[in-house]
Residue, then its C-alpha position, 0 to 999 in steps of 0.5 A: m850417191q850420198q843419198a844411198d848411204d844416208f838411206l842405209a844409215e837411217s834404215q839401220a838406225l831404225y832396225e837397231l831400235v826394233a831388233p830387240l823387240r819381241e813378237l808381241q811388241l811388234a804387233q802393237p799399234t802406232a798412232f799412224k792409222g793404227w798400223t802396227l810396228n809389223d805393218v810399218i816394217g812390212h810397208l817399208h820392206m815392200w816399197n824398198w823392194a819395188a824401188d830396187l826393182s824399178l832401178r834394175d828392170g823398169e818394164e818388170f816394175k810396170r808389170w808388177f805395179s799394174g797389179v798393185q794400182k787397183h788397190v792403190s786407187t781403192g785405198s786398200l794398199r794394206a791388203i796388197e802389202h799383206e798379200w805380198l808379204d805372204g804371212l811374213s812378220g815378226r823376227g822373219l820380217l825384220e831380217a828380210w827388211q834388213s837384207g832388203f834395205v842393204r840390197t837396195a842401198t847397194s844398188f843405188a850407191t853406184a847408179d847414175p843419179s840422173l838415170r830415169v826410173k819408173w814409179a807409181g807416178p811420173d818417172m823420176s831420177a835415181r837420186s829422187s827415188i832413193t831420197a824418197r825411200l829415205m824420206e819414207t823410212w824417216a817418216h814412218g820411223q817416227e811413229v815407231y820411235d813415238c810408240l816406243g817412247v824413244v826420243r829420236v836423235n837426228t843427224d844432218r842426213i835429214h838435209n835430204i828431207v828438207i830439200l824434198g820438202i822445199n821441192t814439193y812446195g808446189w805439189t802441196f797446192k797442186v794436189r789440192g787443185l790450187q795454184a801455188p802462191e808466190p813467193e815461196p817462203y824463206l827458210k832459216l833452219q837449224a840443223p841437228s849439228g847446229a849448222l844454219w841452213t838457209f833456202g830462198g831469198p831473204s824475206d821478213t814477210e814470208q819466212i819459216t824459222g826453227l829446227a830443221e827436224e821440225f820442218c821435216q816433221v811438218v812436211t812429212q805429216v808426222r806432226n801438226i805445225a801447232d805441235t812444233d816451235l817453228k815460227v811461221v810468218g806470212d800467208n804463203a808460209s802459213r798456207w804451206v805448213a797447214n797442208a804441207q805434203c812431200f809425198a805422192g798420192p792424193p791429198e792427205q791431211p796432217p794429224a790433228p794437233g796433239t795426236r802425234f807425240t813421243v809416248g811419255v814425253s810432255v807436249 
């Protein structure tokens, strides 16, 4: 699957960013809930491992996740992640994470894309599972780039995240107990390569235009819509981007305007 190659490339890019860091640097907090760089990497490492387990042995994943579920429901997910990591941090964590994401990418690369796999919510396809890992790596990677003051240079592999964002239009409303309004907005986005990506039926009354990477930032909640140059037209489009959420779990609020940015870069 191309998505497995894209996940591997995104993970490797993030690894190369953090690999030169010293132990103290990996302990510094990010703008995401005060998570340290170690916390971010540990989170990615555990859930990459879980995705690989779900592909290899769905029943074993269900047994493992039953022990995790109570922590998820009480909001103490970080506690179970720390327990799973068993003190692993710093250089050791970086190397374990890299070995793990290579293994996960390799497993998914030759999997049947339509194979149903277990997960925290409903079962999903193998293609959706590895795309979710790509999205999580990209989204949590953003707080790392921001913290280190590095302007991320995106590639067209974010097309996967754009598609995920569009596919979760209804989810953004459903998770808040609302009916998704119709029609869905027309999207006209510029890819990192300069290509034009369009989605949906052309509309002058419901549309979102701008950079694809900024659309990805909004649907993954790493930026507030007010901190982007996206042009939003229509009530449906405005309601969507105000709460867009392409990830599972309870409803989450986007960051407040001006709170998520690359350190040292004017906003």
